[in-house]
C-alpha positions in Angstrom: -4.1 -11.0 24.6 -8.0 -11.0 26.1 -8.9 -7.3 26.7 -12.2 -6.1 28.2 -15.0 -7.5 27.7 -16.0 -8.2 31.3 -19.7 -7.3 30.8 -20.1 -9.1 27.3 -18.5 -12.0 29.2 -20.5 -12.2 32.4 -23.2 -11.5 29.6 -22.7 -15.1 28.2 -22.6 -16.4 31.3 -25.3 -15.5 32.6 -27.4 -16.9 29.7 -25.2 -20.0 29.7 -26.7 -20.7 33.7 -30.5 -20.3 32.7 -29.6 -24.2 31.3 -32.7 -23.6 29.1 -32.4 -23.5 24.8 -30.8 -19.8 23.7 -29.7 -18.7 20.8 -27.6 -15.8 21.4 -27.1 -13.5 18.1 -23.1 -12.0 18.6 -21.5 -9.2 16.3 -19.9 -6.4 15.8 -16.8 -5.2 12.9 -14.3 -7.4 12.0 -11.2 -7.0 14.6 -13.1 -6.2 17.6 -12.5 -9.6 19.6 -15.5 -11.8 19.0 -13.2 -14.6 18.5 -11.4 -13.8 21.3 -14.3 -13.3 23.7 -15.7 -16.6 22.8 -12.2 -18.6 23.1 -12.7 -17.5 26.9 -16.3 -17.6 27.4 -15.5 -21.4 26.2 -13.3 -22.2 28.8 -14.8 -25.0 31.9 -17.4 -25.9 29.3 -19.2 -28.3 26.8 -18.8 -26.3 23.7 -18.6 -27.7 20.2 -16.9 -24.7 18.1 -17.2 -24.6 14.8 -15.9 -21.6 12.3 -17.2 -21.2 8.8 -14.5 -20.7 5.9 -15.1 -18.5 2.4 -16.2 -21.8 0.4 -18.4 -23.9 -0.6 -22.0 -25.2 1.1 -20.6 -28.8 0.7 -17.2 -27.9 2.4 -18.6 -26.1 5.3 -21.0 -28.7 5.7 -18.5 -31.8 5.5 -16.1 -29.5 8.3 -19.3 -29.2 10.9 -20.3 -32.9 10.6 -16.4 -33.6 11.1 -16.4 -31.7 13.9 -19.9 -32.6 15.9 -18.7 -36.4 14.9 -15.3 -35.5 16.7 -17.5 -34.4 19.8 -16.2 -36.8 22.8 -19.7 -38.0 24.0 -20.5 -41.7 23.6 -24.6 -42.0 22.8 -24.6 -45.2 21.1 -25.4 -43.8 17.9 -23.0 -44.2 14.3 -21.6 -41.3 13.1 -23.5 -39.1 11.1 -23.8 -37.9 7.6 -23.5 -34.4 5.8 -26.9 -33.6 6.4 -27.6 -30.7 8.1 -30.6 -31.9 9.8 -29.1 -34.6 11.1 -26.0 -32.1 12.4 -29.2 -30.3 14.5 -30.4 -34.0 16.0 -27.9 -35.1 17.0 -26.8 -31.7 18.6 -30.2 -32.3 20.4 -30.0 -35.6 21.7 -26.3 -34.6 23.1 -27.9 -31.2 24.8 -30.4 -33.9 26.3 -27.7 -35.2 28.6 -26.4 -32.2 29.5 -25.6 -28.3 29.3 -24.1 -28.0 25.7 -22.8 -25.1 23.2 -22.6 -25.0 19.9 -20.9 -22.0 18.4 -20.9 -20.4 15.0 -18.0 -18.6 14.2 -18.1 -16.5 10.9 -21.8 -17.1 10.4 -21.7 -14.7 7.6 -19.7 -16.7 5.2 -22.4 -20.2 6.0 -25.0 -17.7 4.7 -23.2 -17.1 1.5 -22.1 -21.2 0.9 -26.1 -21.6 1.6 -28.9 -18.9 1.5 -31.6 -21.0 3.0 -29.2 -21.9 6.6 -31.1 -19.4 8.9 -34.6 -21.3 7.6 -33.4 -24.5 8.1 -31.7 -23.6 11.8 -35.0 -22.2 12.9 -37.1 -24.8 11.6 -34.4 -27.1 13.4 -34.9 -24.5 16.8 -39.2 -25.1 16.4 -39.0 -29.1 16.0 -36.4 -30.1 18.2 -34.0 -27.7 20.0 -36.7 -25.4 21.8 -37.2 -27.0 25.3 -33.7 -28.6 25.2 -30.6 -27.4 26.7 -28.6 -26.5 23.8 -26.9 -22.6 23.9 -26.8 -22.0 20.4 -23.9 -19.1 19.5 -24.0 -17.3 16.0 -21.4 -15.1 15.7 -20.5 -12.8 12.4 -18.5 -10.1 11.6 -20.5 -8.2 8.6 -22.7 -5.9 10.0 -25.0 -6.3 6.9 -25.9 -10.0 6.8 -26.3 -10.4 10.1 -29.0 -7.7 10.1 -30.5 -9.2 7.5 -30.1 -13.0 8.8 -30.3 -12.8 12.2 -31.3 -9.2 13.9 -33.8 -7.2 12.0 -37.9 -7.7 12.0 -38.2 -9.6 8.8 -35.2 -12.0 9.9 -35.6 -16.0 10.1 -34.3 -15.6 13.4 -36.7 -12.7 15.2 -38.9 -14.5 17.7 -36.5 -17.4 17.8 -32.9 -15.8 18.8 -33.2 -15.4 23.1 -30.4 -12.6 23.6 -27.9 -10.4 20.9 -24.5 -8.9 22.2 -22.6 -6.6 19.8 -19.3 -6.2 20.4 -18.2 -2.2 20.3 -14.2 -1.0 20.4 -12.9 -0.9 23.8 -13.2 2.3 25.2 -10.1 4.5 26.1 -10.2 3.7 29.5 -10.0 -0.2 28.9 -7.7 0.5 26.0 -5.7 1.9 29.1 -6.3 -0.8 31.5 -4.8 -3.6 29.4 -2.0 -1.9 27.8 -0.3 -0.5 30.9 3.1 -1.0 29.5 2.5 2.7 27.3 2.6 5.9 29.2 -0.6 7.8 29.5 0.6 10.1 26.1 1.9 7.1 24.0 -1.6 5.1 24.8 -4.3 8.1 24.0 -2.2 8.2 20.9 -1.9 4.5 20.2 -5.8 4.4 21.2 -6.2 7.2 18.5 -4.6 5.7 16.0 -6.2 2.6 16.1 -9.7 3.4 17.4 -10.1 1.1 20.0 -10.4 -2.2 17.6 -8.1 -5.0 19.6 -6.7 -6.7 16.8 -4.8 -3.1 16.1 -3.9 -2.7 19.6 -2.2 -6.4 20.1 0.0 -4.9 16.5 1.5 -2.1 18.5 4.9 -2.2 20.4 5.2 -0.6 24.0 9.0 -1.1 23.0 8.8 1.2 20.1 8.1 5.2 20.3 5.1 6.1 18.5 6.8 7.4 15.2 8.1 3.8 15.0 4.7 2.2 15.8 3.1 4.4 12.9 5.8 4.0 10.7 5.9 0.0 11.1 1.9 -0.1 10.7 0.4 2.5 8.3 3.3 3.7 6.5 4.9 0.0 5.5 3.9 -1.6 2.1 4.1 -5.2 3.7 1.8 -4.1 7.2 -1.7 -5.1 7.6 -3.0 -1.9 8.4 -1.6 -0.3 5.1 -4.6 -1.3 3.2 -6.7 -2.4 6.0 -9.8 0.0 5.2 -9.7 -0.7 1.3 -9.9 -4.6 2.5 -12.6 -4.0 4.8 -14.7 -2.3 1.9 -14.0 -5.2 -0.2 -15.3 -7.6 2.2 -18.5 -5.2 3.0 -19.5 -3.9 -0.5 -19.0 -4.5 -4.3 -18.3 -0.9 -5.3 -15.9 0.1 -2.7 -14.8 3.0 -5.3 -17.6 5.5 -4.5 -16.9 4.2 -0.5 -13.4 5.2 -0.5 -14.3 8.7 -1.9 -17.1 9.2 0.7 -14.7 8.5 3.2 -11.9 10.6 2.2 -14.2 13.8 1.5 -15.2 13.6 5.0 -12.0 13.3 6.1 -10.7 15.9 4.4 -13.2 18.3 5.9 -16.4 17.7 4.3 -18.9 16.8 6.6 -22.4 17.8 5.5 -24.4 15.1 3.2 -24.7 18.0 0.3 -20.9 19.2 0.7 -19.4 15.4 0.6 -21.8 14.4 -2.5 -20.4 17.7 -4.1 -16.7 16.5 -3.6 -17.5 13.2 -4.7 -19.2 13.8 -7.3 -23.0 12.1 -6.1 -27.0 13.2 -6.5 -27.5 13.7 -2.5 -30.0 10.9 -2.5 -27.5 8.5 -3.9 -24.9 9.9 -1.1 -27.1 9.8 1.6 -27.5 6.1 0.8 -23.7 5.0 0.8 -23.6 7.1 4.4 -26.5 4.6 5.6 -24.4 2.2 4.8 -20.8 3.2 6.4 -22.8 4.0 9.3 -24.7 0.6 9.5 -20.8 -0.7 9.5 -19.7 1.6 12.2 -17.5 3.7 10.1 -19.6 7.1 10.4 -21.9 8.2 12.6 -24.6 11.3 11.9 -24.6 14.2 14.8 -26.6 17.0 15.7 -25.9 19.2 18.8 -27.1 18.0 21.7 -30.4 19.7 23.2 -31.2 20.1 19.5 -33.3 18.0 16.9 -31.5 16.6 13.6 -31.9 19.5 11.0 -29.7 21.9 8.6 -27.0 21.4 11.6 -26.6 17.4 10.8 -23.2 16.4 9.8 -21.4 13.3 9.3 -17.9 12.0 10.8 -15.2 9.1 10.5 -16.7 7.3 13.6 -13.4 5.5 13.5 -10.6 7.2 14.2 -8.3 4.8 13.3 -10.3 4.8 9.6 -9.4 8.9 10.4 -6.1 8.7 11.2 -5.9 6.5 7.6 -7.7 8.8 5.1 -6.1 11.7 6.4 -2.8 10.2 5.6 -2.1 7.1 4.0 -3.9 7.8 0.7 -2.3 11.3 -0.1 1.2 9.6 0.8 0.7 6.1 -1.0 3.3 6.3 -3.5 5.9 7.7 -1.1 4.8 4.2 1.6 5.2 2.5 -1.9 8.3 3.2 -1.9 9.4 2.6 1.4 10.0 6.6 2.2 8.8 6.8 5.3 10.5 9.3 7.2 9.9 11.7 4.5 6.0 10.9 5.3 6.5 11.1 9.2 7.5 14.8 8.7 4.2 16.1 7.9 2.9 13.2 9.7 4.2 14.9 13.0 2.9 18.7 12.2 -0.7 17.0 12.1 -0.6 14.9 14.5 -1.3 17.4 17.6 -4.5 18.4 14.9 -5.7 14.7 14.8 -5.2 14.2 18.7 -7.4 17.7 19.8 -10.6 15.4 18.5 -9.0 12.1 19.9 -9.0 14.2 23.3 -12.4 14.7 22.7 -13.7 11.7 22.3 -11.7 10.8 25.5 -13.3 13.2 27.4 -16.7 12.4 26.5 -16.1 9.1 27.5 -14.8 10.1 30.9 -17.9 12.0 31.6 -20.1 9.6 30.2 -18.3 6.9 32.6 -18.7 9.0 35.5 -22.3 9.8 34.7 -23.3 6.1 34.8 -21.9 5.6 37.8 -23.1 8.3 39.6 -20.4 10.4 39.9 -20.8 13.7 38.6 -23.0 16.4 40.1 -25.9 15.6 38.8 -27.3 12.6 36.5 -27.3 14.2 33.1 -29.8 12.4 30.1 -27.4 13.2 27.4 -23.9 14.2 26.9 -22.7 15.4 23.6 -21.4 17.9 21.8 -23.0 21.7 20.1 -22.2 23.7 17.1 -23.9 26.8 16.2 -24.6 30.5 15.5 -23.4 32.9 18.6 -25.6 36.0 17.9 -23.7 38.1 20.2 -20.2 37.3 19.2 -21.7 37.3 15.4 -19.4 34.0 14.6 -19.7 30.0 14.6 -19.0 28.7 18.0 -18.6 25.5 19.4 -18.7 23.7 22.6 -17.0 19.9 22.6 -18.9 18.5 25.7 -22.4 19.5 26.7 -24.7 17.4 28.9 -28.1 18.0 30.4 -29.8 16.9 32.7 -34.0 16.9 33.4 -33.6 19.3 36.0 -32.2 21.9 34.3 -28.8 22.2 34.8 -26.3 21.4 32.3 -22.4 20.7 32.1 -19.9 22.5 29.8 -16.6 21.0 28.8 -13.8 21.7 26.5 -10.8 19.9 26.1 -7.1 20.5 25.5 -4.5 18.5 23.4 -1.6 21.0 23.9 2.3 21.0 25.2 1.5 24.1 27.3 -0.8 24.0 30.5 -4.2 25.5 29.5 -5.0 29.2 30.8 -7.9 31.4 32.4 -8.2 32.4 28.7 -9.8 29.1 28.4 -11.8 29.1 31.5 -13.4 32.5 30.4 -13.8 31.3 26.6 -16.1 28.5 27.8 -18.2 30.5 30.5 -19.2 33.4 27.7 -19.9 30.2 25.3 -21.7 28.7 27.7 -24.4 31.8 28.3 -26.2 31.0 24.6 -27.7 28.2 26.7 -30.9 29.6 29.4 -29.7 26.6 31.8 -29.9 28.4 35.6 -27.4 25.8 37.1 -23.8 25.5 35.2 -21.5 23.5 35.4 -17.9 24.0 33.6 -14.7 21.4 33.5 -11.9 21.9 31.3 -9.6 18.8 30.5 -5.9 19.5 29.8 -3.1 16.9 28.7 -0.2 19.4 29.8 -2.4 21.0 33.3 -3.4 24.0 33.9 -1.6 27.5 35.2 -1.9 29.0 38.5 -4.2 32.0 37.0 -6.3 29.3 35.1 -6.8 27.5 39.0 -7.4 30.3 40.8 -10.5 31.3 38.4 -11.8 28.1 38.3 -12.1 28.2 41.9 -14.0 31.6 41.2 -16.2 29.8 38.8 -16.5 26.6 41.0 -15.4 24.6 37.7 -13.5 21.5 37.7 -10.1 20.8 36.0 -9.3 17.8 35.3 -5.3 16.7 34.3 -4.9 13.8 31.6 -2.5 11.7 33.0 
């Protein structure tokens, strides 16, 4: 099922409509729906689609040659032989006649089989393709390879590519719109355990309960998701052991570089390198309290909530899963799912704020949306505000989110107001988000504070 990606599709269509030579780099981590987007884009267009394989250069070249030879356009020339230059010469002649798209999917495999392929394609762009009507799309899922070969300043395609499109996981609201068979509560949990990755979302069955979906996908040794994070790392890095250890350390609550390094048994400098690579894969993100500069408060978190869920519940239960004891595992998971969803719900609420801010539906236009944590010198304790946004004209937004079975009471709003006093902004706006609604006392206090109460639905 093709879900979301309307803005990316419109961008590709807009590039296609230029009618001139274009070189587009489409990238994003595995399973984000790049190939599905390309298939949707191809409809009604003259396209040659080639998916490179994890094989030898000769076999990839033969497959590409065969694909181009089979394109239904008679230009009165014999079939081309197995030479890349001949392939691109033929594409140049075809693109003289009309608009033509060449898509090379799994570009990282082509690079692995031929280390000079990027330089060769760039020579063909300079000598033949530039100025014609070919739209070349190079698509890859290895962020490290795509950065080195096509995106970085030192890459061969620097100055050659005309556009780049990165596919991120779906937001909660995109997932909710396209997977509407689930109830609002269920789609929130499904979004949390899949991280908004389309491939993983499509594995979930709307006719099954959350418990059954989790058992079938994470706690079944024959399921693809059971070993997906481990397989992902094996595809991306040569030494996955330390990467696994770093991710597990973060999932267990060690979130500062020094803490992670100590837990894993690494020097801090070495741990920094692992964290940097995990960030480039889109798995880990570095955070600093909003309004502050990077420093001692900087923390690292697993950005992908599917990986967060997996590293929290799968490794410690690995033997039980192998012995097909999913029912026993579920008893402990059921107790921890609410805690897991609390952070997911915070992410969803920040997406809500960001979405409305971009649409101009907030009281003022905020320049940054994030979180804040630090020491409260008055209360003499560490404190945390899940959602903080500020504007250039001294307006600040404070929000808190509650994933609870019970309605949120007035104490939550009083606490948020007290924590907001740590900031000196003269114009303060309060928002509370709740899965289960609000008590009457909370609604009354909200009227006094002119606060906004948002019910999840």
